[in-house]
C-alpha positions as CSV (number, residue, x, y, z in Angstrom):
1,M,-36.7,-2.9,-53.0
2,A,-40.0,-4.4,-54.1
3,A,-43.0,-2.2,-54.2
4,H,-46.8,-2.5,-54.5
5,P,-48.3,0.6,-56.1
6,I,-51.3,2.2,-54.5
7,S,-53.6,3.9,-56.9
8,S,-54.8,6.9,-55.0
9,T,-53.4,9.6,-52.7
10,M,-54.6,11.8,-49.9
11,H,-53.4,15.3,-48.8
12,M,-52.6,16.6,-45.3
13,G,-51.3,20.2,-45.1
14,S,-48.8,20.7,-47.9
15,H,-47.7,17.1,-48.0
16,Q,-49.0,14.3,-50.2
17,Y,-49.5,10.8,-48.7
18,A,-50.1,7.4,-50.0
19,S,-53.7,6.5,-49.4
20,L,-53.4,3.4,-47.2
21,Y,-57.0,3.2,-46.4
22,A,-57.2,-0.5,-46.2
23,H,-58.1,-2.1,-42.8
24,N,-55.1,-2.8,-40.6
25,S,-55.5,-6.5,-41.3
26,N,-54.7,-5.8,-45.0
27,V,-51.5,-3.9,-44.2
28,I,-49.2,-7.0,-44.4
29,Q,-45.9,-6.9,-42.5
30,G,-43.0,-7.6,-44.8
31,N,-44.6,-5.7,-47.7
32,V,-43.6,-2.3,-48.9
33,Y,-46.4,0.2,-49.6
34,I,-45.4,2.9,-52.0
35,D,-47.3,5.7,-53.7
36,S,-46.6,5.1,-57.4
37,Q,-47.7,8.6,-58.3
38,A,-45.1,10.1,-56.0
39,E,-42.5,7.7,-57.4
40,S,-43.2,8.7,-61.0
41,Q,-42.6,12.3,-60.0
42,A,-39.3,11.6,-58.3
43,Q,-37.3,13.4,-61.0
44,K,-39.0,16.7,-60.3
45,A,-37.0,19.1,-58.2
46,D,-39.9,19.9,-55.9
47,T,-40.9,16.3,-55.3
48,I,-39.8,14.1,-52.4
49,V,-40.2,10.4,-52.9
50,Q,-42.5,8.8,-50.2
51,Y,-42.2,5.1,-49.4
52,G,-45.0,4.5,-47.0
53,L,-44.7,1.6,-44.6
54,C,-41.4,-0.3,-45.2
55,L,-41.1,-3.3,-42.8
56,T,-39.5,-5.7,-45.3
57,S,-36.6,-6.7,-43.1
58,A,-38.4,-6.5,-39.8
59,P,-39.2,-9.7,-37.8
60,V,-42.4,-11.2,-39.1
61,I,-44.8,-10.9,-36.1
62,S,-48.4,-11.7,-36.8
63,P,-50.7,-8.8,-35.7
64,E,-53.0,-11.3,-33.9
65,Y,-50.2,-12.1,-31.5
66,F,-50.1,-8.4,-30.3
67,V,-52.4,-7.9,-27.4
68,G,-52.9,-4.9,-25.0
69,R,-50.2,-2.2,-24.5
70,D,-52.8,0.5,-25.1
71,A,-51.3,2.8,-22.5
72,E,-47.8,2.5,-24.1
73,L,-49.1,3.0,-27.6
74,A,-51.0,6.2,-26.5
75,Q,-47.8,7.5,-24.9
76,M,-45.8,6.7,-28.0
77,K,-48.3,8.6,-30.1
78,H,-48.0,11.6,-27.9
79,I,-44.2,11.7,-28.2
80,L,-43.8,10.7,-31.9
81,Q,-46.7,12.1,-33.8
82,P,-45.6,14.9,-36.2
83,G,-47.2,18.3,-35.7
84,E,-48.2,20.9,-38.3
85,T,-44.7,22.5,-38.2
86,A,-41.5,20.7,-37.4
87,T,-39.4,22.4,-34.7
88,E,-37.5,19.5,-33.3
89,Q,-36.8,15.8,-33.9
90,R,-39.0,13.5,-31.9
91,R,-37.0,10.6,-30.4
92,L,-38.3,7.8,-28.2
93,V,-36.2,5.1,-26.5
94,L,-38.1,1.8,-25.8
95,G,-36.2,0.1,-23.0
96,G,-36.6,-3.3,-21.3
97,M,-35.2,-6.7,-20.9
98,G,-34.8,-9.1,-23.8
99,G,-38.0,-10.7,-25.0
100,I,-40.2,-8.2,-23.2
101,G,-41.9,-7.0,-26.4
102,K,-40.0,-3.9,-27.4
103,T,-39.8,-4.9,-31.1
104,Q,-43.4,-5.9,-31.2
105,L,-44.5,-2.6,-29.6
106,A,-42.4,-0.6,-32.1
107,I,-43.9,-2.5,-35.1
108,A,-47.4,-2.3,-33.7
109,Y,-47.1,1.5,-33.5
110,A,-45.8,1.7,-37.0
111,R,-48.6,-0.4,-38.4
112,R,-51.2,1.5,-36.4
113,H,-50.0,5.0,-37.3
114,Y,-48.4,4.6,-40.7
115,A,-50.8,7.1,-42.2
116,S,-49.2,9.9,-40.2
117,Y,-45.9,9.5,-42.0
118,A,-44.8,9.7,-45.6
119,S,-42.1,7.0,-45.0
120,V,-41.5,4.5,-42.2
121,F,-38.3,2.4,-42.1
122,W,-37.3,-0.5,-39.8
123,L,-33.5,-0.7,-39.3
124,N,-31.5,-3.6,-37.8
125,A,-29.3,-1.9,-35.2
126,T,-27.9,-5.2,-33.7
127,T,-24.5,-4.5,-35.2
128,D,-22.7,-1.8,-37.1
129,L,-22.7,-4.0,-40.2
130,S,-26.4,-4.8,-40.0
131,L,-27.3,-1.2,-39.6
132,R,-25.2,-0.1,-42.6
133,G,-27.0,-2.9,-44.5
134,S,-30.4,-1.4,-43.6
135,F,-29.3,2.0,-44.8
136,G,-28.1,0.4,-48.0
137,M,-31.6,-1.0,-48.6
138,I,-33.0,2.5,-48.3
139,A,-30.4,3.9,-50.6
140,Q,-31.5,1.4,-53.3
141,G,-34.7,3.2,-53.6
142,L,-33.1,6.7,-53.7
143,L,-30.1,6.2,-56.0
144,K,-29.4,5.0,-59.5
145,A,-27.6,1.7,-60.0
146,E,-24.3,3.3,-61.0
147,E,-24.3,5.4,-57.9
148,L,-24.9,2.4,-55.7
149,E,-21.9,0.7,-57.3
150,N,-19.6,3.6,-56.9
151,L,-20.4,4.7,-53.4
152,E,-18.9,3.2,-50.3
153,T,-21.2,2.3,-47.4
154,K,-20.5,5.5,-45.4
155,Q,-21.3,7.5,-48.5
156,L,-24.6,5.7,-48.9
157,V,-25.5,6.4,-45.3
158,L,-24.6,10.1,-45.9
159,R,-26.9,10.2,-49.0
160,V,-29.8,8.8,-47.1
161,H,-29.2,11.3,-44.3
162,Q,-29.2,14.1,-46.8
163,W,-32.6,12.9,-48.1
164,L,-34.0,12.7,-44.5
165,A,-32.6,16.1,-43.6
166,N,-34.4,17.8,-46.5
167,R,-36.7,20.4,-45.1
168,R,-39.4,19.2,-47.5
169,N,-39.1,15.7,-46.2
170,T,-40.2,16.0,-42.6
171,L,-42.8,13.2,-42.1
172,W,-40.6,10.1,-41.7
173,L,-40.2,7.5,-38.9
174,L,-37.1,5.5,-38.4
175,I,-37.1,2.4,-36.1
176,F,-33.6,1.4,-34.9
177,D,-34.2,-2.0,-33.4
178,N,-32.1,-4.0,-30.9
179,Y,-29.4,-1.3,-30.2
180,D,-27.9,-3.4,-27.3
181,D,-24.1,-3.5,-28.0
182,Q,-23.5,0.2,-27.4
183,N,-19.7,-0.3,-27.1
184,Q,-19.6,-1.3,-30.8
185,F,-20.9,1.9,-32.3
186,K,-22.7,5.1,-31.5
187,I,-26.3,5.2,-32.7
188,D,-26.1,9.1,-32.9
189,E,-23.9,8.6,-35.9
190,Y,-26.8,7.0,-37.8
191,I,-29.5,9.4,-36.8
192,P,-29.8,12.4,-39.3
193,H,-29.1,15.8,-37.8
194,A,-32.4,17.5,-38.6
195,A,-35.0,19.5,-36.7
196,H,-37.8,17.1,-37.9
197,G,-38.6,13.5,-38.2
198,S,-39.5,10.8,-35.6
199,V,-37.1,8.1,-34.2
200,I,-37.7,5.0,-32.2
201,I,-34.8,3.1,-30.6
202,T,-35.3,-0.2,-28.8
203,S,-32.6,-1.2,-26.4
204,R,-31.8,-3.3,-23.3
205,L,-29.7,-0.4,-22.0
206,P,-31.9,2.6,-22.6
207,A,-30.2,4.8,-20.0
208,Q,-27.3,5.2,-22.3
209,V,-29.3,6.4,-25.2
210,T,-30.5,9.9,-25.7
211,G,-34.3,10.4,-26.1
212,Q,-37.5,10.3,-24.2
213,Q,-37.6,7.1,-22.2
214,L,-40.4,4.5,-22.1
215,R,-39.8,1.3,-20.1
216,V,-41.6,-1.7,-21.5
217,Q,-43.0,-3.7,-18.6
218,P,-44.3,-7.3,-18.4
219,I,-48.0,-7.7,-19.2
220,R,-49.7,-7.5,-15.8
221,D,-53.4,-7.3,-16.9
222,L,-54.9,-10.8,-16.4
223,K,-57.2,-10.5,-19.4
224,D,-54.4,-9.4,-21.7
225,G,-52.2,-12.3,-20.4
226,L,-55.0,-14.8,-21.1
227,A,-55.6,-13.3,-24.6
228,I,-51.9,-13.7,-25.4
229,L,-52.1,-17.3,-24.2
230,Q,-55.1,-18.0,-26.4
231,S,-53.6,-16.4,-29.5
232,R,-50.3,-18.3,-29.2
233,S,-51.6,-21.6,-28.0
234,E,-54.7,-21.5,-30.3
235,R,-56.8,-22.8,-27.4
236,S,-60.3,-21.6,-27.7
237,G,-61.6,-20.4,-24.4
238,A,-58.1,-19.7,-22.9
239,A,-59.0,-16.0,-22.7
240,D,-61.8,-17.0,-20.3
241,G,-59.5,-19.0,-18.2
242,R,-60.6,-22.4,-19.5
C-alpha cells in the first residue's frame, strides 16, 4: 500500500490525527495519506496505526464533477460523525437506483470530513471476492509479509476486524460500495462487531440492509443541474442556461 508521509500531526481528545490541513483540492483521490510518525510508532503496544484517507481502489471521480447534495451531506455528517465517547457503531445505508450518485456522495463525504477520522477505507462490495480483496489490501498495511503469506483470506478479514474492534481504535470509517447482490453474501459478516466506528453502505436494495436509511434522489435543483451540465460538458455559460 503506497503511502505519502505527512510531516505534522494534530490532537483531538486522546487521539492523534494526521494533519491533513491542505485545501480539499490538494487531497487527491487515489492517493493514501498516512501519518508517518504514527507509522513509525506502530510497534509500541499503546499505539494504533492510523491510515488517514485511503481511496486507492475507489472509482476516480473528479471533485469538480460533484455539485450540490448539501442537504444529504449534512444529514450524513449528523449520522456518522464520531462523538467524544463511542457508545455505538454509526451505520448509514445510502440507497437509490444505479447511477443516481451514491458512490459519488459517499466519496464526497469522506473527502470533506476525513479530518474527523483516523482511518478511512473504501471497500468494493460488488462481490464476495472483491470485498475480500479490499480487506486484503488493508491487511497489507497491518501485517508482516510472512503473516500475509501464511494466512487464508478469512483469517486476514478476522485480523482486520480485530484491529478495527480495538477499543483504542475507534475513529475509523468504512465505505462498503455497491452492495447490490445480497443473495451472494451477507454484509454483516464483513462489518466488525464493535460499539464504535462509522460505516457507509451503498446499495440499490437498501431496505434489506441494516442501518439508518438515506435515499439518494435525482438532482431537482435547476442551478445544480446546470452546474453539473457545465462541469461535464465543459461549456462555459451552461450554468447560466446558455
